[in-house]
C-alpha positions in Angstrom: 8.5 9.9 -16.7 10.4 12.1 -14.2 10.3 11.9 -10.5 8.1 14.8 -10.4 5.8 13.4 -12.9 5.5 10.3 -10.9 4.7 12.1 -7.7 1.9 14.2 -9.5 0.5 11.6 -11.9 -3.0 11.1 -11.7 -3.2 8.0 -14.0 -1.9 4.6 -13.0 -1.1 3.4 -16.6 2.1 5.5 -17.4 3.2 4.4 -13.7 2.9 0.8 -14.3 4.6 1.3 -17.6 7.7 2.8 -16.1 7.7 0.0 -13.7 7.9 -2.6 -16.4 9.9 -0.8 -18.7 12.8 0.1 -16.0 12.1 -3.5 -14.5 11.1 -1.9 -11.1 8.7 -3.4 -8.6 7.9 -7.0 -7.7 5.0 -9.7 -8.3 4.1 -9.3 -4.5 3.9 -5.4 -4.7 1.8 -5.4 -7.8 -0.2 -8.3 -6.9 -1.1 -6.3 -3.7 -1.9 -3.2 -5.6 -4.2 -5.1 -7.8 -6.1 -6.5 -4.7 -6.4 -3.1 -3.4 -8.0 -2.0 -6.7 -10.3 -5.1 -6.3 -11.4 -3.9 -2.9 -12.2 -0.5 -3.9 -15.1 -2.1 -5.9 -16.3 -4.1 -2.9 -18.6 -1.3 -1.9 -20.8 -1.7 -4.7 -20.9 -5.8 -4.6 -21.3 -8.5 -1.8 -19.9 -11.5 -3.3 -18.5 -13.9 -0.8 -16.4 -16.0 -3.7 -15.1 -12.8 -5.1 -13.7 -11.6 -1.6 -12.3 -15.2 -1.2 -10.3 -14.9 -4.4 -9.0 -11.6 -3.5 -8.1 -12.9 -0.2 -6.3 -16.0 -1.6 -4.2 -13.5 -3.7 -3.2 -11.5 -0.6 -2.3 -14.4 1.1 -0.2 -16.0 -1.7 1.7 -12.4 -2.2 2.5 -12.7 1.8 3.5 -16.4 1.7 0.7 -17.4 3.8 -0.9 -19.8 1.3 0.8 -21.9 -1.3 0.5 -22.0 -5.1 -1.7 -24.9 -5.1 -4.3 -22.9 -3.1 -3.8 -19.8 -5.3 -4.7 -21.7 -8.3 -7.6 -23.1 -6.8 -9.0 -19.5 -6.1 -8.0 -18.8 -9.5 -10.3 -21.4 -10.9 -13.0 -20.1 -9.1 -12.5 -16.6 -10.5 -12.6 -18.4 -14.0 -16.1 -19.7 -13.0 -17.0 -16.2 -11.9 -16.1 -14.9 -15.2 -18.2 -17.6 -17.0 -20.9 -16.8 -15.0 -20.8 -13.2 -15.6 -19.9 -13.8 -19.3 -16.6 -11.6 -18.9 -17.6 -9.1 -21.1 -20.4 -6.6 -19.8 -23.8 -6.9 -21.7 -25.8 -3.6 -22.9 -28.9 -5.5 -21.8 -27.8 -6.6 -18.4 -28.6 -4.8 -15.0 -25.8 -2.4 -13.8 -25.0 -4.8 -10.9 -24.2 -7.7 -13.3 -21.8 -5.3 -15.3 -20.1 -4.5 -11.9 -19.6 -8.0 -11.2 -18.3 -8.9 -14.5 -15.7 -6.5 -14.5 -14.9 -7.4 -10.8 -14.6 -11.1 -11.8 -12.0 -10.1 -14.5 -10.1 -8.2 -12.2 -9.9 -10.9 -9.4 -9.1 -13.3 -12.3 -5.9 -11.4 -13.1 -4.9 -10.9 -9.4 -5.3 -14.4 -8.6 -3.2 -16.0 -11.4 0.2 -17.6 -10.2 3.4 -15.6 -11.3 4.1 -18.2 -14.3 0.9 -17.4 -15.9 2.1 -14.2 -17.3 5.5 -15.6 -18.7 3.4 -15.6 -22.1 6.2 -14.8 -24.8 10.0 -14.1 -24.9 9.9 -10.5 -24.3 8.0 -11.2 -20.9 10.2 -14.1 -20.1 13.2 -11.6 -20.4 12.0 -9.3 -17.7 12.6 -9.5 -14.1 9.6 -10.5 -11.7 7.3 -7.3 -11.7 8.0 -6.8 -15.4 5.5 -9.3 -16.8 3.1 -8.8 -13.7 3.1 -5.3 -14.4 1.1 -6.4 -17.5 -1.4 -8.0 -15.4 -1.7 -4.7 -12.9 -2.6 -3.0 -15.8 -5.6 -5.1 -16.8 -6.6 -5.2 -13.3 -6.6 -1.5 -13.0 -8.7 -1.2 -16.1 -11.3 -3.7 -15.1 -11.5 -2.3 -11.6 -12.0 1.1 -13.0 -15.0 0.1 -15.5 -16.4 -1.9 -12.4 -16.6 1.5 -10.5 -18.0 3.1 -13.5 -20.8 0.8 -13.5 -21.5 1.1 -10.0 -21.5 4.9 -10.0 -23.0 6.0 -13.3 -26.8 5.5 -13.4 -27.4 6.7 -17.0 -29.0 4.1 -19.4 -26.3 4.4 -21.8 -23.5 3.3 -19.6 -22.5 0.3 -21.9 -22.4 2.7 -25.0 -20.1 5.0 -22.8 -17.7 2.1 -22.2 -17.6 1.1 -25.8 -17.0 4.8 -26.8 -14.1 5.2 -24.0 -12.3 1.8 -24.1 -12.8 0.7 -27.7 -13.3 3.8 -29.7 -11.0 5.7 -27.7 -13.0 8.7 -27.5 -14.1 11.3 -24.8 -17.5 10.5 -22.9 -19.6 12.7 -20.9 -18.6 10.5 -17.9 -15.0 10.7 -18.0 -14.9 12.2 -14.7 -15.9 9.0 -13.0 -13.1 7.1 -14.4 -10.6 10.1 -13.8 -11.5 10.0 -9.9 -11.0 6.3 -9.9 -7.7 6.3 -11.7 -6.4 9.2 -9.6 -7.2 7.1 -6.5 -5.4 4.1 -8.0 -2.4 6.2 -8.4 -2.2 7.0 -5.0 -2.3 3.5 -4.1 0.5 2.5 -6.4 2.7 5.5 -4.8 1.7 3.9 -1.5 2.8 0.4 -2.5 5.7 1.0 -4.7 7.0 4.3 -3.0 9.4 6.7 -5.2 11.0 4.3 -7.8 13.3 7.3 -8.6 15.1 7.2 -5.2 16.9 4.5 -3.2 14.9 3.0 -0.6 16.0 4.5 2.8 18.1 2.3 5.2 16.4 1.0 8.4 18.7 0.8 11.3 18.5 -2.1 13.6 18.4 0.4 16.7 15.1 1.7 15.5 13.5 -1.6 15.6 15.0 -2.3 19.1 13.9 0.9 20.5 11.8 0.3 23.7 11.5 -3.4 23.3 10.8 -3.4 19.6 8.0 -0.8 19.6 8.3 0.2 16.1 8.2 -3.3 14.6 5.3 -4.1 16.8 3.3 -1.3 15.7 4.1 -1.9 12.0 3.0 -5.8 12.8 -0.4 -4.5 14.2 -0.9 -2.0 11.4 -0.2 -4.7 8.8 -2.3 -7.4 10.4 -5.4 -5.3 11.9 -6.6 -3.4 8.7 -10.4 -2.6 8.1 -12.3 -4.9 6.1 -13.8 -5.1 3.4 -11.8 -2.1 2.0 -8.4 -3.4 3.4 -7.2 0.1 4.6 -4.5 0.4 7.1 -5.3 2.5 10.0 -4.1 5.9 9.6 -4.2 7.0 13.4 -1.9 4.0 13.9 0.2 5.0 11.1 0.8 8.4 12.7 1.5 6.9 16.0 4.0 4.8 14.1 5.4 8.0 12.6 5.9 9.6 16.0 7.4 6.3 17.3 9.9 6.0 14.4 10.8 9.6 15.1 11.5 9.2 18.7 13.4 6.1 18.0 15.9 8.2 16.0 14.7 7.5 12.5 15.2 10.9 10.9 14.6 9.9 7.2 11.9 12.5 6.1 10.6 10.3 3.3 9.5 7.6 6.0 8.0 10.2 8.1 6.0 12.0 5.7 4.6 9.2 4.1 3.5 7.7 7.4 1.6 10.9 8.2 0.3 11.4 4.6 -3.8 11.4 4.4 -5.4 9.2 1.9 -5.7 5.4 1.5 -2.9 3.1 3.0 -3.0 -0.6 2.1 -1.1 -3.9 2.6 2.3 -3.5 0.6 2.7 0.0 1.9 6.4 0.5 1.3 7.2 2.1 4.7 5.5 -0.7 6.7 7.1 -3.3 4.3 10.3 -1.6 5.1 9.7 -1.9 8.9 8.8 -5.4 8.5 11.5 -6.6 6.2 9.1 -7.4 3.3 10.1 -7.0 -0.2 
């Protein structure tokens, strides 16, 4: 994959594969990407336990909870998978199949890092390599959950089998395509451009006007909208203006802050300003 292909890609699968093969990304970044994928399903469900699992995954990613609490959340997600039978059933109502796929995604996003060291090849990769495997499963399960929440035909289960098992095109492929394009945007938001070195953040920018840039970044990171988890785009635009006024000339930093679309926790520019990896 080239830089141009990364920037234009509308399918997260090859993007995740590149991160894995090139040993780029981090467990934190990919976990937050997975959590963002799960949150896109929340508009179809109202399940407090699933929300708590995803919130625990986010909290662990940022060091706000420890591995013991994360494992407790993961056990809860295992129970959810068992309740929803993990695999969608052709005779189940559409909402049940949404829950089943979301439970699978939440199960992957809440597993601790060591859970993905499954064999020698994975053990040989840096953090992010093995977790990229999890990100791929989360992405696929979330896409299927979105499909079940969106498609209203009686043949929904048959279409999922046709697409995911038989690997054949279906009449509803456009639904998956829209979601995968959205996920690709989320991945670019979180990872940035892996084909370029990260811009340097100068201490003078952060110190400008008693730390205005840093304080704005903190507010944006902490005060997101829920349950979708989006960062406030208006505040992001204000942050871009403040960064520019502080002397931050890097065009990539400024362009991403003013870019429309969904921005979520793990956003590479906000992370840089806050010193997060």
